[in-house]
C-alpha positions as a printed Julia matrix, in Angstrom:
253×3 Matrix{Float64}:
  11.53   47.37  -61.93
  12.49   45.53  -65.08
  16.09   45.68  -64.03
  15.41   44.07  -60.74
  13.66   41.01  -62.49
  16.51   40.91  -64.86
  19.06   40.72  -61.91
  17.01   37.82  -60.49
  17.87   35.84  -63.7
  21.63   36.4   -63.38
  24.2    33.82  -62.13
  25.34   36.25  -59.56
  21.87   36.22  -57.84
  21.54   32.48  -57.96
  25.16   32.16  -56.56
  24.41   34.52  -53.75
  21.06   32.78  -53.08
  22.8    29.37  -52.71
  25.39   30.86  -50.36
  22.78   32.43  -48.19
  20.75   29.22  -48.01
  23.78   27.06  -47.26
  24.92   29.6   -44.59
  21.4    29.57  -42.89
  21.35   25.77  -42.84
  24.84   25.67  -41.52
  23.98   28.16  -38.77
  20.88   26.18  -37.78
  22.88   22.97  -37.57
  25.49   24.68  -35.46
  22.89   25.91  -33.1
  21.17   22.48  -32.88
  24.36   20.58  -32.15
  25.79   23.28  -29.78
  22.63   23.13  -27.63
  22.77   19.4   -27.57
  26.34   19.43  -26.48
  25.79   22.19  -23.95
  22.74   20.4   -22.36
  24.21   17.02  -22.74
  21.16   15.89  -24.89
  20.13   12.35  -24.52
  22.24   12.02  -21.43
  20.91   11.49  -17.96
  19.88    9.08  -15.19
  16.75    7.04  -14.75
  14.53    8.34  -11.73
  14.3     5.57   -9.09
  10.88    4.1    -8.15
   9.83    5.94   -4.94
   6.06    4.95   -4.64
   5.55    2.89   -1.61
   8.68    3.94    0.04
   8.96    5.91    3.4
   9.91    9.6     2.68
  13.23    8.94    4.67
  14.21    6.08    2.28
  13.06    8.06   -0.75
  15.34   10.95    0.21
  18.36    8.62    0.65
  17.88    7.23   -2.88
  17.4    10.66   -4.46
  20.49   12.19   -2.72
  22.59    9.15   -3.72
  21.61    9.78   -7.3
  22.47   13.59   -6.94
  18.76   14.54   -7.36
  16.85   16.97   -5.22
  13.26   16.59   -3.99
  10.29   18.66   -2.99
   7.19   17.59   -1.15
   4.32   18.97   -3.27
   1.43   17.73   -1.28
   0.31   15.27    1.39
  -2.96   13.08    1.5
  -4.61   10.9     3.96
  -5.17    7.23    3.07
  -6.8     4.97    5.46
  -4.76    1.96    4.52
  -1.26    3.59    4.61
   0.7     4.86    7.55
   1.9     8.65    7.44
   5.1     9.52    5.46
   4.68    7.02    2.53
   5.33    8.28   -1.0
   2.19    7.76   -3.19
   3.02    9.87   -6.23
   6.16   11.18   -7.92
   6.89   13.48  -10.86
   8.74   12.58  -13.06
   7.55    8.99  -13.26
  10.02    6.1   -12.41
  12.71    5.29  -15.01
  12.34    8.67  -16.67
  15.81   10.0   -17.79
  16.72   13.3   -16.05
  19.75   15.14  -15.48
  21.72   15.53  -12.21
  20.31   18.02   -9.64
  16.75   17.71  -11.1
  14.04   18.37   -8.62
  11.67   15.25   -8.15
   8.29   16.21   -6.8
   6.62   13.87   -4.35
   3.06   13.49   -2.75
   3.19   11.64    0.7
   0.68   10.38    3.09
  -0.09   12.24    6.19
  -1.68   11.66    9.67
  -5.28   10.81    9.78
  -7.69   13.89   10.5
  -9.84   13.73   13.58
 -13.61   13.24   13.41
 -16.27   13.38   16.11
 -17.1     9.84   17.53
 -20.65    8.91   16.53
 -23.31    7.8    19.0
 -23.32    4.0    18.99
 -24.36    3.05   22.65
 -27.31    0.91   22.85
 -27.25   -0.02   19.0
 -26.7    -3.54   17.85
 -23.39   -4.91   16.59
 -24.48   -4.92   12.92
 -25.72   -1.28   13.2
 -22.4    -0.25   14.91
 -20.32   -1.97   12.37
 -22.16    0.03    9.53
 -21.93    3.27   11.41
 -18.19    2.87   12.03
 -17.61    2.11    8.38
 -19.38    5.17    7.23
 -17.16    7.19    9.62
 -14.06    5.36    8.27
 -13.51    3.71   11.51
 -12.75   -0.02   12.19
 -14.11   -2.49   14.66
 -11.45   -3.7    16.94
 -11.7    -6.36   19.76
 -15.06   -7.35   20.92
 -15.81   -8.78   24.34
 -19.1    -9.69   26.17
 -20.5    -8.99   29.56
 -23.66  -10.32   31.29
 -26.61   -8.21   30.04
 -30.22   -8.86   29.09
 -29.56   -7.41   25.53
 -27.78   -9.64   23.09
 -25.23   -8.16   20.72
 -25.93   -4.7    21.98
 -23.07   -2.24   22.57
 -22.72   -1.55   26.21
 -19.51    0.53   25.93
 -16.72    1.44   23.44
 -13.12    2.12   23.91
 -10.08    3.54   21.86
  -6.51    3.03   23.02
  -7.68    1.39   26.08
  -9.93    4.41   27.24
 -13.59    4.65   27.18
 -14.82    6.87   24.33
 -18.16    8.65   24.25
 -20.26   10.43   21.49
 -18.68   13.62   20.27
 -15.01   12.97   21.36
 -12.29   13.54   18.71
 -10.86   10.26   17.29
  -8.44    9.92   14.21
  -9.98    8.49   11.1
  -9.14    4.84   10.43
  -8.96    4.06   14.12
  -9.9     0.73   15.67
 -12.7     0.84   18.26
 -12.98   -1.89   20.72
 -16.63   -2.84   21.78
 -18.23   -4.42   24.79
 -21.5    -6.22   23.94
 -24.17   -7.76   25.98
 -24.37  -11.58   25.94
 -28.21  -11.83   26.32
 -27.78  -14.06   29.4
 -28.06  -11.29   32.02
 -31.56  -12.2    33.05
 -30.75  -15.9    33.23
 -27.61  -15.84   35.49
 -27.45  -15.65   39.12
 -24.64  -15.31   41.69
 -22.98  -18.54   42.89
 -23.7   -18.85   46.55
 -21.02  -19.63   49.09
 -21.96  -23.07   50.53
 -18.73  -23.62   52.52
 -19.6   -24.42   56.24
 -23.22  -25.1    55.52
 -24.89  -28.55   56.32
 -26.61  -30.23   53.59
 -30.21  -28.88   54.47
 -28.79  -25.37   54.73
 -27.13  -25.75   51.35
 -30.41  -26.96   49.7
 -32.22  -23.97   50.92
 -29.53  -21.67   49.79
 -29.57  -23.07   46.27
 -33.29  -23.05   46.15
 -33.23  -19.49   46.87
 -30.81  -18.9    43.99
 -32.79  -20.97   41.6
 -29.97  -23.56   41.48
 -29.97  -27.3    41.99
 -28.1   -29.6    44.39
 -25.83  -31.77   42.25
 -23.56  -34.69   43.4
 -22.96  -35.08   47.11
 -19.84  -36.8    48.26
 -18.22  -37.15   51.55
 -14.43  -36.94   52.61
 -13.22  -39.17   55.39
 -15.14  -41.05   58.0
 -18.55  -39.36   58.18
 -20.86  -40.92   60.99
 -23.47  -38.11   61.16
 -24.11  -36.92   57.62
 -26.81  -34.34   58.75
 -24.03  -32.78   60.94
 -21.31  -32.79   58.21
 -20.25  -29.46   56.76
 -19.5   -28.45   53.14
 -15.79  -28.18   52.61
 -15.71  -27.89   48.86
 -18.17  -26.82   46.1
 -18.08  -27.07   42.3
 -18.38  -24.56   40.61
 -16.67  -22.46   43.3
 -16.64  -18.67   43.43
 -13.48  -17.2    41.87
 -12.12  -13.99   40.35
 -13.13  -15.37   36.87
 -16.47  -16.96   37.8
 -19.07  -15.7    40.07
 -22.31  -16.22   38.08
 -23.94  -19.23   36.63
 -27.15  -19.92   34.56
 -30.45  -20.46   36.49
 -30.77  -24.21   37.13
 -27.08  -25.0    37.26
 -26.31  -27.92   39.54
 -23.8   -27.33   42.31
 -21.76  -30.41   43.51
 -20.57  -30.39   47.07
 -18.16  -32.3    49.28
 -18.88  -32.6    53.07
 -16.8   -33.7    55.97
 -17.0   -33.79   59.69
């Protein structure tokens, strides 16, 4: 044992120890620089920004840079159309080597839900219900009905939609509402060909008033003259008026 400790104190041991340490350090440096050279350490290309692009455009950019891609997942976002990149890994501007795989998350089609029961509810109630179901209010129109701002019918894609039918989340639902005037509107009577007295009786029966009376041409016997025009007249877009509306007439022999 004493000889061993005496050997440790010799110049030969110290020389061998130094040689061994230098050899180990040189070997480690060789390995480090060799790996760096082999893997092109510090070299690469920045990953392009893909978020917000369509998946088709994103693939074009990646292939142009010699990069691969893989769609890792898809999510539904109400405010984005399907096929839009929303996440990428690695992040934009990260240096990577050629042929590196870039992982993407894209948006997908909206899932279907059952349409809620909104018939007979007010516009404010329906707007809240549709919002809770992640649906949107589309166009609104009014029809003659005693109930004001109450949903008479609803449509999606131009077709009537009823409670329980499947509809994609985020869809726009068109609403037909009551105007609250149903009880106060009456059909416009056809006064053409009637004399003045007959017109008065017809208007009285419809709760309407006779308005301005005018004559066309030379009228000798006003009692025998017939109505040739009336205002408002019945048309494809107008067939009802409010109770008490006055109807103007033009008479002629």
